[in-house]
C-alpha positions in Angstrom: 132.1 188.7 1.0 132.3 192.6 2.5 135.5 194.6 0.7 137.3 195.9 3.1 137.3 199.6 3.0 140.7 201.0 1.1 141.8 203.6 -1.5 141.7 201.1 -4.2 137.4 200.5 -3.8 136.0 197.3 -5.4 136.5 196.5 -9.3 133.0 194.5 -8.9 130.4 196.5 -6.9 127.7 194.1 -7.2 129.4 191.0 -6.5 131.0 192.6 -3.6 127.6 193.5 -1.5 125.8 190.2 -2.6 128.2 188.4 -0.8 128.6 187.3 2.7 127.2 191.2 4.9 129.3 190.3 8.2 131.4 193.6 8.7 135.1 192.7 9.1 135.7 195.6 11.5 133.0 197.1 13.7 133.8 200.3 15.3 131.8 201.5 18.2 131.8 205.1 20.1 130.1 204.1 23.8 127.5 207.1 24.7 125.5 207.4 27.0 126.7 205.6 30.2 125.8 209.1 31.7 122.8 209.7 30.6 121.7 206.0 31.0 121.9 206.6 34.7 120.3 209.9 35.0 117.5 208.0 34.1 117.3 205.5 36.8 118.3 208.2 39.3 121.9 207.4 40.2 125.2 208.5 40.3 127.2 209.5 37.1 129.7 206.5 38.7 127.2 203.3 38.2 126.5 204.6 34.5 130.5 204.0 33.9 130.5 200.7 36.0 127.6 199.6 34.0 128.7 200.7 30.1 132.1 199.0 31.4 130.5 195.1 31.4 129.6 195.4 27.7 133.1 195.6 26.6 132.9 191.7 26.9 129.4 191.6 25.9 130.0 193.2 22.6 133.0 191.3 22.5 131.5 188.0 22.9 128.4 188.9 20.9 131.2 189.6 17.9 133.1 186.4 18.4 129.4 184.4 17.6 128.7 186.9 14.9 132.6 185.9 13.0 133.1 189.7 12.9 137.2 189.7 13.7 138.0 193.5 14.3 136.1 195.9 16.4 137.3 198.8 17.8 135.7 200.7 20.8 136.0 204.4 21.9 136.4 204.1 25.5 137.9 207.5 26.5 139.0 210.9 24.3 141.6 213.7 23.8 138.7 215.6 24.9 137.8 213.7 28.1 139.8 215.3 30.4 138.0 217.8 30.7 135.7 216.5 32.6 135.9 217.4 36.2 138.5 215.8 37.8 136.7 213.5 40.2 135.1 211.8 36.9 138.5 211.2 35.2 139.8 209.8 39.0 137.0 207.3 38.6 136.9 206.2 34.9 140.8 205.9 35.7 139.5 203.3 38.2 137.3 201.8 36.6 140.2 201.1 33.6 141.9 199.4 35.8 139.4 197.1 37.2 138.5 195.9 34.0 141.7 195.5 32.7 142.0 193.3 36.2 138.3 191.0 36.1 137.7 191.0 32.1 141.1 189.7 30.2 141.5 186.2 31.4 137.5 185.8 30.1 138.6 187.7 26.9 141.1 185.1 26.5 139.4 182.7 26.7 137.1 184.1 24.2 140.8 183.9 21.9 140.3 187.8 22.0 143.4 189.5 20.6 144.1 193.4 23.0 145.1 196.0 21.1 144.8 200.2 23.3 145.4 202.5 20.5 146.0 205.8 21.7 148.8 208.3 23.5 149.7 207.3 26.6 151.5 209.9 28.1 149.2 210.8 30.6 148.3 207.7 32.0 149.9 206.7 35.5 152.6 204.0 35.9 150.7 200.9 37.2 147.8 202.3 34.3 151.5 201.8 31.7 152.2 198.3 33.0 148.7 196.9 33.3 147.8 197.6 29.4 151.6 195.9 28.4 150.4 192.8 30.7 147.1 193.0 29.2 148.8 192.7 25.2 151.3 190.2 26.4 148.6 187.9 27.4 146.8 187.9 24.6 149.2 188.6 21.6 148.5 185.5 19.9 144.9 184.9 20.0 143.1 185.3 16.6 139.3 184.9 16.8 138.8 189.0 17.5 140.7 192.0 17.1 139.5 194.3 20.4 141.2 197.7 20.0 140.3 199.7 23.0 141.1 204.2 22.1 142.3 205.4 25.2 143.6 209.1 25.2 142.6 208.5 21.6 141.3 211.5 18.7 140.8 211.2 14.8 143.2 214.5 14.7 145.5 213.0 17.1 146.3 210.2 14.6 146.7 212.1 11.7 148.9 214.0 13.4 151.0 211.7 14.8 151.0 209.4 11.8 152.0 212.8 9.7 155.2 213.1 12.1 156.3 210.2 11.4 156.7 210.0 7.4 157.9 213.8 8.3 160.6 212.0 10.4 161.4 209.7 7.6 161.9 212.7 5.2 164.4 214.4 7.5 166.0 210.7 7.5 166.4 210.1 4.1 164.1 207.7 4.2 161.6 208.8 1.9 161.2 211.8 -0.4 158.4 213.9 0.4 157.1 213.2 -3.3 157.0 209.7 -2.5 154.1 210.3 0.1 150.5 209.5 -0.5 147.5 208.4 1.2 148.2 204.5 1.0 151.6 205.6 2.9 150.3 207.7 5.7 147.0 204.9 6.6 150.0 202.3 6.7 151.3 204.9 10.3 147.6 205.0 11.4 147.1 203.6 14.5 145.5 200.5 12.8 147.1 201.0 9.6 147.3 197.4 9.2 144.0 196.1 9.6 140.6 197.2 7.3 139.3 200.1 7.7 135.6 200.4 9.6 133.0 198.7 7.5 130.7 200.2 9.7 130.9 202.3 13.1 128.2 202.9 15.5 126.8 205.1 18.3 125.0 204.7 21.0 123.8 207.2 22.9 121.1 209.3 20.3 123.6 211.9 19.1 124.3 212.6 15.4 128.4 213.1 15.2 131.5 211.2 15.3 133.7 213.4 17.5 136.8 213.0 16.5 136.7 209.3 16.5 138.7 207.4 13.7 138.4 210.6 11.6 140.6 209.2 8.8 139.4 205.7 9.1 135.7 206.7 8.6 135.8 208.4 4.7 133.6 205.7 3.7 132.3 203.7 6.8 128.7 203.1 7.1 127.1 205.0 9.7 124.8 203.9 12.5 123.4 206.0 15.1 121.0 204.3 17.8 118.7 205.9 21.2 120.3 202.8 22.8 122.3 203.9 25.4 125.8 202.0 25.7 124.9 199.9 28.8 121.2 199.1 27.3 123.9 197.7 23.7 123.9 193.8 23.4 124.2 191.4 20.8 120.6 192.2 19.6 121.4 195.8 19.3 124.6 194.4 17.1 122.8 192.2 14.9 120.3 195.2 14.5 123.0 197.4 13.4 124.9 194.2 11.2 121.1 193.7 9.0 120.7 197.0 8.7 124.6 197.9 7.0 124.0 194.3 5.4 120.8 196.1 3.1 122.8 199.1 2.0 124.4 199.3 -1.3 128.6 200.5 -0.6 129.3 202.7 -4.2 132.7 204.1 -2.6 132.1 207.1 -4.8 130.8 204.9 -7.8 127.7 203.9 -9.6 126.0 200.6 -9.4 
């Protein structure tokens, strides 16, 4: 099967790459909502609403394809700097998605986890996040991780703080800290690191998403805007991924 991307690379690269090439973990930077709407002479809010529907579409496609982990970049730490009206609309959209889509996701066997700094969200959003996670906690067909008020640098800083506190409390010595230990304190440290990172919308950057986790992740960029990205697009990305030889810094 496709190797999990860990600090230790697989011993047999040829065997690893010739086996089942369905990625264990896919990350998606969902970009292009506003440009999708502008292209259709619609307000930006219409693009965000159309994009919100894609969460369920791609989650269901992952279940069908046997992908076990999906992480979506929904709202970054930098998105707070957008116009106040747009941020308010995005918060309302977040409420709407959690209220209307969670039962369908639950029925599909999806386990929802929300990662990021929740401290800036309203109390009712906090409660909805907790309720959605509690409802789906025991599901096993897909781990759906939604990153909100998340940044890769924030994630590394928080993991570093956690380790510093352990040193301060005498639990570990500073010299005990290694890559594996830091990884365990990242938001998704209990999951395989992403095999494949997809960015929609035509831009070629990772925008502070899972910076620690994607050290050896395969990158895939598509011109399709997020509201257009469907199961067919996902399959094309996975087919491209499956044709690549992953060396993890070694010779093939």
